[in-house]
C-alpha positions as a Markdown table, in Angstrom:
| # | Residue | x | y | z |
|---|---|---|---|---|
| 1 | Met | -43.4 | 64.0 | -43.2 |
| 2 | Gln | -46.1 | 63.3 | -40.8 |
| 3 | Leu | -48.5 | 62.1 | -43.0 |
| 4 | Ile | -46.4 | 59.1 | -44.6 |
| 5 | Phe | -45.3 | 58.6 | -40.8 |
| 6 | Cys | -49.0 | 57.7 | -40.0 |
| 7 | Val | -49.6 | 56.2 | -43.2 |
| 8 | Ile | -46.9 | 53.7 | -42.5 |
| 9 | Ile | -47.7 | 53.0 | -38.8 |
| 10 | Leu | -51.1 | 52.6 | -40.1 |
| 11 | Leu | -50.3 | 50.1 | -42.7 |
| 12 | Leu | -48.1 | 48.3 | -40.0 |
| 13 | Val | -50.9 | 47.8 | -37.6 |
| 14 | Ile | -53.3 | 46.1 | -40.7 |
| 15 | Thr | -50.9 | 44.2 | -41.8 |
| 16 | Ala | -50.6 | 42.7 | -38.1 |
| 17 | Tyr | -53.8 | 42.4 | -37.5 |
| 18 | Gln | -54.6 | 40.6 | -40.9 |
| 19 | Ser | -51.5 | 38.4 | -40.0 |
| 20 | Ile | -52.9 | 37.5 | -36.5 |
| 21 | Lys | -56.3 | 36.6 | -38.2 |
| 22 | His | -55.2 | 34.7 | -41.1 |
| 23 | Pro | -52.0 | 33.4 | -40.6 |
| 24 | Gly | -50.7 | 32.4 | -43.9 |
| 25 | Trp | -52.7 | 34.8 | -45.9 |
| 26 | Pro | -51.9 | 37.7 | -47.5 |
| 27 | Val | -52.4 | 41.2 | -46.4 |
| 28 | Ser | -55.7 | 42.8 | -47.9 |
| 29 | Phe | -55.4 | 46.6 | -48.9 |
| 30 | Leu | -58.8 | 47.8 | -49.8 |
| 31 | Gly | -59.8 | 44.7 | -51.0 |
| 32 | Tyr | -56.7 | 44.2 | -52.9 |
| 33 | Met | -53.9 | 41.1 | -52.1 |
| 34 | Pro | -50.5 | 40.5 | -53.3 |
| 35 | Leu | -49.7 | 37.2 | -54.0 |
| 36 | Thr | -46.6 | 35.8 | -55.2 |
| 37 | Val | -46.3 | 33.2 | -58.2 |
| 38 | Leu | -44.5 | 30.2 | -56.9 |
| 39 | Ser | -44.8 | 28.1 | -59.7 |
| 40 | Asn | -44.5 | 27.8 | -63.5 |
| 41 | Ser | -48.0 | 26.5 | -63.9 |
| 42 | Met | -49.3 | 29.6 | -65.4 |
| 43 | Asn | -46.6 | 30.8 | -67.6 |
| 44 | Pro | -46.0 | 32.5 | -70.1 |
| 45 | Thr | -48.9 | 34.9 | -68.4 |
| 46 | Phe | -46.9 | 34.9 | -65.1 |
| 47 | Glu | -43.3 | 33.8 | -64.0 |
| 48 | Thr | -42.2 | 32.3 | -60.7 |
| 49 | Gly | -41.5 | 35.3 | -58.4 |
| 50 | Asp | -43.7 | 37.8 | -60.0 |
| 51 | Leu | -46.3 | 39.7 | -57.4 |
| 52 | Val | -50.1 | 39.0 | -58.9 |
| 53 | Ile | -52.3 | 41.7 | -57.1 |
| 54 | Ser | -55.7 | 40.2 | -56.7 |
| 55 | Lys | -59.0 | 41.9 | -55.6 |
| 56 | Gln | -62.2 | 40.6 | -53.9 |
| 57 | Val | -64.9 | 40.3 | -56.0 |
| 58 | Asn | -68.4 | 38.3 | -55.9 |
| 59 | Pro | -68.4 | 35.2 | -57.6 |
| 60 | Ala | -70.9 | 36.0 | -60.1 |
| 61 | Asp | -68.7 | 38.7 | -61.7 |
| 62 | Ile | -66.4 | 36.5 | -62.9 |
| 63 | Lys | -66.4 | 35.0 | -66.9 |
| 64 | Lys | -64.5 | 32.7 | -68.4 |
| 65 | Gly | -61.2 | 33.8 | -69.2 |
| 66 | Asp | -60.6 | 35.4 | -66.0 |
| 67 | Val | -57.9 | 34.6 | -64.0 |
| 68 | Ile | -59.1 | 34.0 | -60.8 |
| 69 | Thr | -57.2 | 33.1 | -57.0 |
| 70 | Phe | -58.6 | 30.6 | -55.1 |
| 71 | Lys | -58.3 | 28.2 | -51.9 |
| 72 | Gly | -57.2 | 24.6 | -53.0 |
| 73 | Asp | -56.9 | 21.5 | -51.1 |
| 74 | His | -54.7 | 22.3 | -47.7 |
| 75 | Glu | -55.9 | 26.0 | -47.9 |
| 76 | Arg | -53.0 | 26.3 | -50.2 |
| 77 | Leu | -53.9 | 29.8 | -52.6 |
| 78 | Ile | -54.0 | 29.1 | -56.2 |
| 79 | Thr | -54.3 | 31.6 | -59.4 |
| 80 | His | -55.1 | 29.7 | -62.7 |
| 81 | Arg | -57.6 | 31.0 | -65.7 |
| 82 | Val | -61.6 | 30.0 | -65.7 |
| 83 | Ile | -61.8 | 27.4 | -68.5 |
| 84 | Lys | -65.4 | 27.1 | -67.8 |
| 85 | Ile | -68.5 | 28.5 | -65.3 |
| 86 | Asn | -71.2 | 25.6 | -64.0 |
| 87 | His | -74.4 | 27.0 | -62.5 |
| 88 | Glu | -76.0 | 23.5 | -61.1 |
| 89 | Gln | -78.7 | 23.8 | -57.9 |
| 90 | Gly | -78.1 | 28.1 | -57.7 |
| 91 | Ala | -74.6 | 27.7 | -56.8 |
| 92 | Ile | -71.7 | 28.6 | -59.0 |
| 93 | Ser | -68.3 | 26.7 | -59.8 |
| 94 | Phe | -65.7 | 27.2 | -61.8 |
| 95 | Val | -63.4 | 25.2 | -64.1 |
| 96 | Thr | -59.9 | 26.0 | -64.0 |
| 97 | Lys | -56.3 | 25.2 | -65.8 |
| 98 | Gly | -53.2 | 26.8 | -65.6 |
| 99 | Asp | -52.0 | 28.2 | -68.8 |
| 100 | Asn | -49.1 | 26.3 | -68.8 |
| 101 | Asn | -50.8 | 22.7 | -67.9 |
| 102 | Asn | -51.9 | 20.4 | -70.0 |
| 103 | Val | -55.0 | 19.6 | -68.7 |
| 104 | Lys | -57.6 | 21.2 | -66.5 |
| 105 | Asp | -57.7 | 20.8 | -62.6 |
| 106 | Gln | -58.7 | 17.7 | -61.2 |
| 107 | Lys | -61.7 | 19.2 | -59.1 |
| 108 | Ser | -64.1 | 22.6 | -60.1 |
| 109 | Val | -64.1 | 25.4 | -57.5 |
| 110 | Pro | -67.0 | 26.4 | -55.5 |
| 111 | Gly | -67.7 | 30.1 | -55.4 |
| 112 | Glu | -67.2 | 30.4 | -51.6 |
| 113 | His | -63.2 | 29.3 | -52.4 |
| 114 | Leu | -62.9 | 32.0 | -54.5 |
| 115 | Val | -60.6 | 34.7 | -53.2 |
| 116 | Gly | -60.4 | 36.9 | -55.7 |
| 117 | Lys | -59.7 | 37.9 | -59.8 |
| 118 | Gln | -56.3 | 38.8 | -60.9 |
| 119 | Thr | -56.3 | 42.9 | -61.9 |
| 120 | Phe | -52.8 | 43.6 | -62.6 |
| 121 | Gln | -49.3 | 41.8 | -61.7 |
| 122 | Ile | -45.5 | 43.4 | -61.3 |
| 123 | Pro | -42.2 | 41.0 | -62.8 |
| 124 | Asn | -40.4 | 39.8 | -60.1 |
| 125 | Ala | -41.7 | 41.6 | -57.3 |
| 126 | Gly | -42.9 | 38.7 | -55.6 |
| 127 | Tyr | -39.2 | 38.0 | -54.5 |
| 128 | Val | -39.2 | 41.8 | -52.4 |
| 129 | Val | -42.4 | 40.7 | -51.1 |
| 130 | Asn | -41.3 | 37.0 | -49.5 |
| 131 | Phe | -38.4 | 38.8 | -48.2 |
| 132 | Ala | -40.4 | 41.5 | -46.3 |
| 133 | Arg | -42.2 | 38.7 | -44.9 |
| 134 | Arg | -39.5 | 37.2 | -43.1 |
| 135 | Pro | -38.1 | 38.7 | -39.9 |
| 136 | Ile | -34.9 | 40.1 | -41.3 |
| 137 | Gly | -36.6 | 41.6 | -44.3 |
| 138 | Val | -39.5 | 43.0 | -41.7 |
| 139 | Ile | -36.6 | 44.8 | -40.1 |
| 140 | Leu | -34.6 | 45.8 | -43.2 |
| 141 | Leu | -37.5 | 47.4 | -45.1 |
| 142 | Ile | -39.8 | 48.7 | -42.5 |
| 143 | Phe | -37.9 | 49.5 | -39.1 |
| 144 | Leu | -34.8 | 50.8 | -40.2 |
| 145 | Pro | -35.7 | 53.1 | -42.4 |
| 146 | Leu | -38.9 | 54.0 | -39.7 |
| 147 | Ala | -36.2 | 54.3 | -37.0 |
| 148 | Gly | -34.1 | 56.4 | -39.8 |
| 149 | Tyr | -36.9 | 58.8 | -40.2 |
| 150 | Val | -37.9 | 59.5 | -36.4 |
| 151 | Leu | -33.8 | 60.0 | -35.8 |
| 152 | Leu | -34.4 | 62.5 | -38.5 |
| 153 | Glu | -37.0 | 63.9 | -37.2 |
| 154 | Leu | -35.7 | 64.0 | -34.1 |
| 155 | Tyr | -32.2 | 66.0 | -34.9 |
| 156 | Glu | -34.1 | 68.5 | -36.9 |
| 157 | Arg | -36.6 | 69.4 | -34.0 |
| 158 | Phe | -33.1 | 69.6 | -31.5 |
| 159 | Lys | -31.4 | 71.7 | -34.5 |
| 160 | Met | -34.5 | 74.1 | -34.6 |
| 161 | Lys | -34.5 | 74.2 | -30.9 |
| 162 | Arg | -30.9 | 75.0 | -30.4 |
| 163 | Glu | -31.4 | 78.0 | -33.0 |
| 164 | Glu | -34.1 | 79.4 | -31.3 |
| 165 | Leu | -31.7 | 79.9 | -28.1 |
| 166 | Thr | -28.9 | 81.3 | -29.9 |
């Protein structure tokens, strides 16, 4: 039980650090980032509200057909499919398109704007993640269970001490 408690505390510290370092960006655990799908541009591959897990990769490892997450205008994160890879003057860029879009994206994605490559998805889990990022979500999903665990642990120790005295 103490191991679980330590892991939860460690995850909270990592989350807090990354939230301060990159506000508004997803938290990365061992290079994996959970991202919530906010539009239908990738239907039917992803639905709005799905949770997509992207892994940080080297731009050279991306292939045509891969689904990538990249920084778009105003630092907004976009997840679309690579339909073409350009190699110009030693630099790599990607032509992308949402599966549900009729036309490719207007701008090519420079390799340095690559955030990660989609590895798997969890249907509808994005709604839970978005709720957990709100203050009430943090309280209900993290601090209340954590407080319950601490109180239960204290109760068990108190009970053991009382039994030792009798």
